[in-house]
N, C-alpha and C positions, 0 to 999 in steps of 0.2 A: 665819687667827691670830683666837685670842679676844678680844673685848674686857671689858677691863674694870670694870662698873658699881659705882659705889658709890650705896647704896641712905642717902640722909637721912632722917633721922625728922623727925616734924613738930615737935618741941623745938625740933633743932637749928634746923628751915629757918625758923621763927620770930626766931633770934636772928642771921640773917643779915640784912646790909643790900647794897644796890646802893650803886652808886658815888654816885648822887644823897644816895640817904639817910646814907649816909656823911659826906656833905658838910656835910649839915644838921645831924647828929649833931652833929661838931665845929665848926661856925659856919665852914668852909671853901667855898671852889667846889670844882666836879666837878674842875676842871683841875688844882687844889693837890692832889686826893686822888690822882688818875691821875699825877701828878709823883711822889708821895712812894711811891707802887707800885711805878713805876717803878727809883726808887730803892733799891727793899728794905725802905725804911723802915716798910712798912704792909705787910702779906702779905695779898693776897686770891686769889683762886681763880676760874675760869670755871664755871658752874654751866650747862651747855647753852650759849646765847652771851650769857649776861650773865655782867658780873665782880661778886660778890660778897666783903664783909667781914664778917667774925664782931664783935660789939659785942665779945666778950674781946678780941679783938684792938686795937680801935678805942680800948678805956679802956686798954691796955694803951700804946700809943701815946700817949696823951693824959697820963698820968703819966709816962712817960720823957722826954716834950718839955717836961713844966713842971718836970720836976725838972734840967733842962740849962739851962734859961733863968734 
């Protein structure tokens, strides 16, 4: 069976953050970010063995989160 491989451009890669960096970016703990990913409130992808989240997704979440509070 063929394996599908997504090629990620350097520009796009620079916009991806690990769970730890995403937590720092939003001023939350790693655990809070993981929970939000599990709940589907933040979309994340696995790149090899590391979970990553785009800055665009984090900005979307921040905007949505502040508008509901």
